[in-house]
KOLRO-824149 format. One line per field, with one value per atom (N, C-alpha, C, O, CB): residue in one letter; atom name; y, z, x. Coordinates in steps of 0.001 Angstrom, whole numbers. Atoms other than C-alpha are relative to their C-alpha. Glycine has a CB too. Layout:
BEGIN
rest: A_...
atom: CA_...
yy: Y_...
zz: Z_...
xx: X_...
// end
This chain:
BEGIN
rest: M_M_M_M_M_K_K_K_K_K_L_L_L_L_L_L_L_L_L_L_H_H_H_H_H_Q_Q_Q_Q_Q_M_M_M_M_M_M_M_M_M_M_F_F_F_F_F_N_N_N_N_N_E_E_E_E_E_T_T_T_T_T_W_W_W_W_W_K_K_K_K_K_W_W_W_W_W_A_A_A_A_A_G_G_G_G_G_R_R_R_R_R_F_F_F_F_F_R_R_R_R_R_T_T_T_T_T_R_R_R_R_R_Q_Q_Q_Q_Q_T_T_T_T_T_N_N_N_N_N_I_I_I_I_I_G_G_G_G_G_V_V_V_V_V_E_E_E_E_E_P_P_P_P_P_Y_Y_Y_Y_Y_Q_Q_Q_Q_Q_I_I_I_I_I_S_S_S_S_S_T_T_T_T_T_Q_Q_Q_Q_Q_L_L_L_L_L_A_A_A_A_A_N_N_N_N_N_L_L_L_L_L_C_C_C_C_C_A_A_A_A_A_D_D_D_D_D_A_A_A_A_A_K_K_K_K_K_V_V_V_V_V_W_W_W_W_W_I_I_I_I_I_E_E_E_E_E_H_H_H_H_H_K_K_K_K_K_M_M_M_M_M_F_F_F_F_F_S_S_S_S_S_S_S_S_S_S_T_T_T_T_T_V_V_V_V_V_F_F_F_F_F_A_A_A_A_A_I_I_I_I_I_R_R_R_R_R_F_F_F_F_F_H_H_H_H_H_Y_Y_Y_Y_Y_R_R_R_R_R_L_L_L_L_L_V_V_V_V_V_S_S_S_S_S_I_I_I_I_I_H_H_H_H_H_P_P_P_P_P_F_F_F_F_F_I_I_I_I_I_N_N_N_N_N_G_G_G_G_G_N_N_N_N_N_G_G_G_G_G_R_R_R_R_R_H_H_H_H_H_A_A_A_A_A_R_R_R_R_R_L_L_L_L_L_V_V_V_V_V_A_A_A_A_A_D_D_D_D_D_L_L_L_L_L_L_L_L_L_L_M_M_M_M_M_I_I_I_I_I_Y_Y_Y_Y_Y_A_A_A_A_A_S_S_S_S_S_E_E_E_E_E_P_P_P_P_P_P_P_P_P_P_F_F_F_F_F_K_K_K_K_K_W_W_W_W_W_G_G_G_G_G_G_G_G_G_G_K_K_K_K_K_S_S_S_S_S_L_L_L_L_L_D_D_D_D_D_V_V_V_V_V_E_E_E_E_E_G_G_G_G_G_E_E_E_E_E_T_T_T_T_T_R_R_R_R_R_A_A_A_A_A_Q_Q_Q_Q_Q_Y_Y_Y_Y_Y_L_L_L_L_L_T_T_T_T_T_A_A_A_A_A_L_L_L_L_L_K_K_K_K_K_K_K_K_K_K_A_A_A_A_A_D_D_D_D_D_G_G_G_G_G_G_G_G_G_G_N_N_N_N_N_Y_Y_Y_Y_Y_D_D_D_D_D_E_E_E_E_E_L_L_L_L_L_I_I_I_I_I_R_R_R_R_R_F_F_F_F_F_A_A_A_A_A_L_L_L_L_L_A_A_A_A_A_D_D_D_D_D
atom: N_CA_C_O_CB_N_CA_C_O_CB_N_CA_C_O_CB_N_CA_C_O_CB_N_CA_C_O_CB_N_CA_C_O_CB_N_CA_C_O_CB_N_CA_C_O_CB_N_CA_C_O_CB_N_CA_C_O_CB_N_CA_C_O_CB_N_CA_C_O_CB_N_CA_C_O_CB_N_CA_C_O_CB_N_CA_C_O_CB_N_CA_C_O_CB_N_CA_C_O_CB_N_CA_C_O_CB_N_CA_C_O_CB_N_CA_C_O_CB_N_CA_C_O_CB_N_CA_C_O_CB_N_CA_C_O_CB_N_CA_C_O_CB_N_CA_C_O_CB_N_CA_C_O_CB_N_CA_C_O_CB_N_CA_C_O_CB_N_CA_C_O_CB_N_CA_C_O_CB_N_CA_C_O_CB_N_CA_C_O_CB_N_CA_C_O_CB_N_CA_C_O_CB_N_CA_C_O_CB_N_CA_C_O_CB_N_CA_C_O_CB_N_CA_C_O_CB_N_CA_C_O_CB_N_CA_C_O_CB_N_CA_C_O_CB_N_CA_C_O_CB_N_CA_C_O_CB_N_CA_C_O_CB_N_CA_C_O_CB_N_CA_C_O_CB_N_CA_C_O_CB_N_CA_C_O_CB_N_CA_C_O_CB_N_CA_C_O_CB_N_CA_C_O_CB_N_CA_C_O_CB_N_CA_C_O_CB_N_CA_C_O_CB_N_CA_C_O_CB_N_CA_C_O_CB_N_CA_C_O_CB_N_CA_C_O_CB_N_CA_C_O_CB_N_CA_C_O_CB_N_CA_C_O_CB_N_CA_C_O_CB_N_CA_C_O_CB_N_CA_C_O_CB_N_CA_C_O_CB_N_CA_C_O_CB_N_CA_C_O_CB_N_CA_C_O_CB_N_CA_C_O_CB_N_CA_C_O_CB_N_CA_C_O_CB_N_CA_C_O_CB_N_CA_C_O_CB_N_CA_C_O_CB_N_CA_C_O_CB_N_CA_C_O_CB_N_CA_C_O_CB_N_CA_C_O_CB_N_CA_C_O_CB_N_CA_C_O_CB_N_CA_C_O_CB_N_CA_C_O_CB_N_CA_C_O_CB_N_CA_C_O_CB_N_CA_C_O_CB_N_CA_C_O_CB_N_CA_C_O_CB_N_CA_C_O_CB_N_CA_C_O_CB_N_CA_C_O_CB_N_CA_C_O_CB_N_CA_C_O_CB_N_CA_C_O_CB_N_CA_C_O_CB_N_CA_C_O_CB_N_CA_C_O_CB_N_CA_C_O_CB_N_CA_C_O_CB_N_CA_C_O_CB_N_CA_C_O_CB_N_CA_C_O_CB_N_CA_C_O_CB_N_CA_C_O_CB_N_CA_C_O_CB_N_CA_C_O_CB_N_CA_C_O_CB_N_CA_C_O_CB_N_CA_C_O_CB_N_CA_C_O_CB_N_CA_C_O_CB_N_CA_C_O_CB_N_CA_C_O_CB_N_CA_C_O_CB_N_CA_C_O_CB_N_CA_C_O_CB_N_CA_C_O_CB_N_CA_C_O_CB_N_CA_C_O_CB_N_CA_C_O_CB_N_CA_C_O_CB_N_CA_C_O_CB_N_CA_C_O_CB_N_CA_C_O_CB_N_CA_C_O_CB_N_CA_C_O_CB_N_CA_C_O_CB_N_CA_C_O_CB_N_CA_C_O_CB_N_CA_C_O_CB_N_CA_C_O_CB_N_CA_C_O_CB_N_CA_C_O_CB_N_CA_C_O_CB_N_CA_C_O_CB_N_CA_C_O_CB
yy: 364_-18787_1291_2023_-1655_-588_-17073_1452_1940_-175_-1204_-13368_417_1433_604_-190_-14329_-50_471_-804_361_-15580_1866_2448_-1431_-950_-12473_859_1226_577_-872_-10461_49_1102_-307_-6_-11827_-281_-737_-570_-246_-11667_583_360_-749_-746_-9265_906_1555_875_-993_-7485_-660_-90_782_526_-10276_-900_-1088_-1036_565_-12304_542_703_-1670_-517_-11070_-601_-88_490_986_-14256_-674_-1756_-1766_567_-14316_109_1181_634_117_-15268_-1281_-2234_1273_1114_-17579_-1325_-1363_323_1106_-20966_-638_-332_-320_514_-23108_-732_-1362_-955_270_-24130_-1378_-1681_1605_1134_-27098_-1022_-720_979_1210_-30441_496_981_-1635_-147_-29941_-1755_-2785_1104_1363_-32988_-261_-1348_122_260_-32368_351_943_381_-411_-31516_-753_-1881_910_985_-32759_754_1523_135_-597_-32105_1249_1671_-631_-1382_-28767_522_1706_1155_-188_-29421_-374_519_-971_-172_-30394_825_745_-708_-916_-27675_514_632_773_-670_-25967_-810_-485_891_1464_-29744_431_1125_-2373_568_-30468_1172_773_-103_-665_-27122_543_1151_1327_125_-27045_-1302_-1385_381_1264_-30782_530_335_-1642_-283_-29267_1024_966_634_-1127_-26431_-592_-157_1449_627_-28788_-486_-201_-1377_632_-30997_861_587_-532_-779_-28271_262_544_703_-470_-27240_-1323_-1142_735_655_-30507_-320_-604_-724_128_-30993_944_519_99_-363_-27899_60_398_927_-134_-27992_-1765_-2127_-155_1659_-31958_351_-325_-1560_-103_-30564_-1091_-1556_-320_809_-33057_-86_-1011_-575_-134_-32249_1527_2478_-442_-1109_-29727_939_650_-91_-1562_-26099_-541_-638_1752_237_-27101_-1159_-1133_-626_1405_-30817_394_-331_-2235_-706_-28632_477_33_1414_-819_-26137_-970_-851_2093_1205_-28801_-544_-469_-954_787_-30739_685_-15_-234_-1298_-27809_240_-77_1536_-442_-26721_-975_-633_177_1012_-30191_-289_-196_-832_-316_-30514_1069_971_648_-1299_-27169_-218_-54_1284_206_-27935_-1316_-1383_-262_1158_-31167_60_-753_-1641_-457_-29495_628_234_263_-785_-27198_877_850_-725_-677_-24826_1467_2265_507_-1166_-22094_-702_-1849_1391_115_-22070_-97_-1178_1901_-185_-21232_1039_1841_892_-778_-19612_-966_-687_1801_743_-22617_-427_-1335_-1515_678_-23420_1268_1220_-791_-977_-19916_525_1030_1164_-71_-19495_-1053_-733_92_1233_-22783_981_1595_-1502_-583_-21445_1275_1745_151_-1397_-18176_-516_-327_1446_508_-19973_-887_-767_-851_675_-22367_669_209_-853_-818_-19290_688_231_919_-328_-17401_-928_-597_91_1334_-20854_252_31_-1547_191_-20397_771_465_537_-1679_-16512_-324_-51_1780_32_-17278_-581_-266_-1069_1251_-20029_480_145_-1409_-537_-17844_-534_-521_-99_532_-19341_952_1898_-1647_-1203_-17765_-1017_-2212_391_645_-18575_-1157_-1464_1084_738_-21350_585_1542_-1109_-937_-20543_-961_-966_364_463_-22939_-502_-537_711_132_-23905_1371_1723_-1566_-1251_-20821_987_2038_-377_-809_-19534_-628_-1502_58_-299_-18941_-1494_-2174_1650_1616_-22153_306_-606_-592_-874_-19617_-710_-670_2156_205_-21287_-1116_-1596_672_1404_-24725_-7_1067_-433_229_-25901_-1281_-2243_1127_1087_-28020_147_-766_365_-133_-26251_-687_-1489_1004_143_-26339_-1720_-2207_698_1157_-30122_-652_-1708_-462_754_-31020_320_-665_-2_-107_-29278_-834_-1303_555_1320_-31558_-1025_-1513_-448_1403_-34607_-425_-1419_-65_302_-33926_90_-400_1023_146_-33402_-1467_-2233_924_952_-36293_-1441_-2296_399_1493_-38564_139_-746_-207_-923_-36165_-1163_-2107_2469_613_-38150_-1207_-1882_-24_1094_-41278_-70_-1120_-1212_81_-39990_516_822_-1743_-25_-39586_2034_2762_-1315_-2342_-35090_105_1195_934_-124_-35619_1264_2413_-1824_-852_-34639_1366_1923_-946_-1088_-31807_1120_2323_-488_-835_-30658_357_1515_-1418_-598_-30558_1058_1738_-1216_-603_-28973_1486_2439_-567_-1338_-26156_620_1850_-184_-714_-25460_157_647_-489_-171_-25389_530_-153_-517_-1232_-22420_-27_888_140
zz: -1544_-14690_1119_1906_539_-1182_-12755_-27_1075_-207_-395_-13820_454_918_-896_-1096_-12714_971_1675_46_-1364_-9873_970_1890_331_-925_-8959_-406_614_-262_337_-10406_909_1381_-1155_-1435_-7697_968_1609_108_-1170_-4910_603_1761_387_-163_-5197_1459_2041_-1367_-947_-2501_1613_2697_-560_-1345_106_72_1265_130_-396_-243_-1118_-2332_30_635_-1313_-831_-1400_630_335_-2620_-1428_-2012_2137_1344_-5459_-1001_-1185_-334_1533_-8975_138_-639_-528_-641_-7252_-193_-57_2250_39_-7818_1325_1707_-1210_-1300_-4512_-52_-1089_566_238_-3911_1355_1787_135_-1390_-822_-330_-707_1434_187_-1139_823_1945_579_-873_-53_369_350_-1055_-429_942_-1416_-1749_1612_1330_-2481_-1484_-970_59_1195_-5841_-640_-201_255_360_-8075_1251_2210_-2144_-763_-6713_-532_-1389_-477_1262_-7256_-818_-1156_393_1213_-9875_-816_-1660_-117_857_-11923_-252_-1207_-32_659_-11816_-1037_-1413_355_860_-14576_-1146_-1999_-112_1160_-16951_216_-457_889_-307_-15511_-791_-1443_1938_548_-16672_-1537_-2317_1087_1827_-20243_-298_-1507_-975_745_-20683_69_-923_795_8_-19503_-1270_-2105_1456_1047_-21689_-1704_-2775_392_1618_-24685_-503_-1514_-128_75_-23931_-438_-1453_1257_642_-24269_-747_-1139_211_912_-27108_-1146_-1920_-297_539_-28554_246_-779_-48_-114_-27145_-872_-1573_1279_1277_-29110_-1245_-2036_25_1581_-32272_-343_-1509_103_397_-32243_265_-345_1141_-596_-30578_832_835_-1219_-754_-28453_1482_2184_-159_-755_-25806_-149_-712_1307_397_-25406_1031_1514_325_-304_-23982_1632_2277_-303_-1727_-20344_418_1267_576_-1045_-19925_-377_-67_-780_762_-21675_1178_1957_-1481_-923_-19259_1811_2711_-264_-1197_-16065_-75_1028_252_537_-17297_201_848_-1528_-29_-17399_1621_2519_-1275_-1467_-14158_782_1363_643_-654_-12650_39_1144_-214_764_-14241_734_1096_-1472_-965_-12509_1152_1612_103_-1540_-9104_315_1243_464_-724_-8761_-599_-140_-301_-506_-10126_1062_1277_-439_-998_-7273_157_1190_1194_412_-8544_1044_868_-1954_-826_-5998_1826_2215_-425_-2176_-1489_-105_176_1388_-543_-1329_-1320_-2063_1745_1208_-3864_-1034_-2025_-965_1601_-6436_93_-709_-338_491_-6204_-735_-1361_1743_358_-6608_-1291_-2223_1176_1596_-9440_-865_-1915_-19_523_-10918_-787_-1853_1197_707_-11233_-509_-1251_1087_1103_-12489_-1401_-2412_340_1407_-15186_-815_-2034_150_641_-15941_-707_-1671_948_368_-16016_-1121_-2244_1156_1505_-18547_-1326_-2510_405_1100_-20419_-556_-1739_751_150_-20415_-1166_-2276_1288_489_-21400_-1356_-2298_1114_1224_-24344_-845_-2033_192_941_-25540_-875_-1965_1038_391_-25560_670_179_-1320_-1081_-22641_1451_1680_279_-1117_-19291_749_561_836_-1761_-15968_187_-352_1615_-582_-14046_1060_1442_75_-1453_-10684_983_2053_257_-1364_-8523_1426_2524_245_-1348_-6132_841_2019_1435_-489_-5847_1094_1240_346_-958_-2752_20_-657_1243_-26_-1449_683_1603_1197_-215_-1386_718_1278_-974_-946_866_1259_2006_255_-1290_4094_-4_-1107_796_-361_5661_-186_-63_1450_273_4951_-1136_-1537_-210_493_2971_-1500_-1929_71_1226_-566_-620_-1551_-64_-312_266_-180_-867_1121_-149_1267_-1160_-1365_959_975_-1793_-1157_-1883_-161_485_-4008_-373_-1454_531_-45_-2702_-374_-1461_1393_797_-3009_-1420_-2002_204_1784_-6731_-387_-1485_-1080_486_-6876_205_-707_654_-335_-5202_-1267_-1638_570_1042_-7861_-1297_-2019_-477_1676_-10989_502_-288_70_374_-9574_-362_-711_940_512_-10539_-1258_-1802_870_1253_-13585_-825_-1984_-234_39_-12958_287_1213_1502_383_-14139_224_717_-2052_41_-14136_1432_1465_220_-1036_-10616_658_1651_988_35_-10453_-1551_-1805_110_1462_-13935_1100_1434_-2019_-540_-11975_1325_1772_383_-1239_-9003_-507_-48_797_643_-11329_-656_-699_-1103_565_-13039_783_226_-1042_-894_-10084_842_1841_326_-817_-8116_1356_2102_-26
xx: 489_13768_479_-121_862_-886_16346_-421_-669_1739_755_15001_-1507_-2025_164_1678_11285_-20_-885_-1082_110_12390_194_-382_1520_-660_14442_-1222_-1805_1725_1098_11752_-988_-1417_-562_1116_9134_116_-831_-935_-277_11064_984_1336_-64_-1081_13803_-231_638_190_270_12257_-210_-86_-1338_232_11403_1548_1786_-1652_-1156_15136_1315_1193_-298_-870_18347_788_1751_540_-1490_20075_-1689_-1749_1070_1016_16344_538_1115_-1285_-619_17549_667_604_1145_-1411_20189_-1067_-2290_760_66_19929_692_1822_456_-499_20210_1375_1577_-1031_-1267_23775_90_1202_1076_542_22513_-1191_-2324_-710_1162_20611_-1127_-977_476_1265_17075_-677_-4_-1276_647_14817_-883_-1355_-1081_409_13431_470_1419_-983_-873_14881_855_1081_711_-1124_17548_1341_1277_472_-1472_21385_-364_-1140_1774_218_22095_746_753_-253_-1130_25049_-1052_-976_1565_865_22102_-975_-1748_-350_1048_20086_-270_-1436_-93_300_20813_-256_-1081_822_172_21361_-1901_-2663_824_1422_17906_-1102_-2067_-263_1218_15910_472_-261_-525_154_17500_-261_-478_1419_713_16439_-1404_-2107_175_1389_13086_-339_-1242_-401_327_13189_270_-152_1149_-122_14447_-1325_-1967_1059_1330_11496_-1073_-1713_-375_845_9326_92_-1040_-289_243_10266_-770_-1710_1296_680_9588_-1358_-1979_544_1221_6369_-941_-1860_-187_805_5095_228_-654_-361_-877_7299_-1094_-1256_2743_628_5190_-1429_-2258_591_1770_1554_316_-824_-1605_443_1910_-504_-94_681_943_-251_-512_30_425_766_-3200_1066_2161_-1896_-643_-2256_225_1269_-1338_39_-3104_1102_1993_-1727_-984_-1482_1652_2598_-403_-1738_2010_176_1020_196_-780_1986_-524_308_-661_-270_971_790_1331_-707_-1130_3455_1444_2223_-260_-975_6253_-368_412_-470_-74_5084_743_1773_-1395_-552_5824_1116_1650_-377_-1345_8908_1060_2232_-419_-733_9786_112_1242_-639_169_8899_922_1728_-1737_-924_10544_1487_2290_-659_-816_13403_548_1695_70_373_13163_1141_1810_-391_-1434_16013_181_1101_-48_-306_15845_-47_-267_-1379_99_15904_-1504_-2021_626_1363_12477_-947_-381_208_1449_9060_-52_-726_355_-27_9742_-1420_-1636_1223_1510_5869_-1289_-2348_-813_1006_4704_655_30_-300_-697_7368_-178_378_1506_261_6479_-1279_-1318_-321_1594_2573_87_-776_-1305_197_3463_328_-348_1182_-386_5475_-1046_-1163_1270_989_2742_-1382_-1995_-343_1028_-64_730_520_-592_-950_2317_157_95_1520_524_2161_-1283_-1543_-200_1595_-1412_-245_-682_-971_542_-1691_776_32_692_-1210_1335_-1078_-1140_1668_540_-1235_-1302_-1765_-503_956_-3941_-1400_-2528_125_883_-5825_132_886_476_282_-6910_1104_1330_-1945_-651_-4632_-735_-1798_-349_704_-5138_-181_493_353_516_-7151_462_-147_-1893_-355_-5188_-514_41_465_1414_-8237_72_138_299_714_-8920_342_-283_-1108_-220_-6976_1335_1878_-958_-1707_-3498_377_-77_624_-1327_-864_501_1109_1197_-1444_1285_-392_586_-1_-48_-249_-244_-507_-681_602_-1122_-1402_-1991_262_1027_-4136_-726_-72_-140_933_-7172_852_1558_-1984_-541_-5999_1053_992_278_-872_-2299_332_1230_-12_-262_-2955_-220_379_-571_327_-4377_668_798_-1236_-1116_-1980_1009_1364_348_-1228_823_-561_-253_687_640_-1410_-57_376_-1296_-727_-1634_1354_1614_-480_-1240_2011_232_-79_1012_259_2510_161_966_-1218_377_491_709_1168_-1810_-1103_2300_1018_1013_942_-1171_5503_-371_597_999_-566_4174_-717_-1058_-72_-186_3383_-1819_-2098_672_1414_-881_259_616_-994_415_-1374_-1274_-1563_123_1437_-5029_-567_-1005_-642_387_-5617_900_432_-210_-541_-3186_-561_-499_1571_657_-4746_-1501_-1754_-400_1248_-8117_60_-865_-870_-231_-6627_53_-577_1354_-400_-5175_-1216_-1238_1165_1082_-8431_-956_-1938_-475_984_-10516_-302_-73_-204_516_-11895_351_3_-1469
// end
């Protein structure tokens, strides 16, 4: 996770690839980041071994948990979306479309994404899945 973040943002931020060290308004406490990422990866291994979810549901659940952990100061959404896309590609599926527009700027598409993430807070991933698949 750290290496991918660093590769994505090393020309943007000197701290790219390093976990945050202070609490933010979202995400786990900084001291929990490594443990929560390890738990996520362990859960993902079980999900795969027991074929618990379709590729789409698996990638979205992984994405949501990664966003919820919020391991970095910035770039968490972009990083988590790329991870989800890579999981889809690994499963021989097309990557997600993520609403078909940039999520890096304020606007309707970003608002829809954030609303879908909030619904996933309650365990409902349907809207996030629909959003990820939409053009």
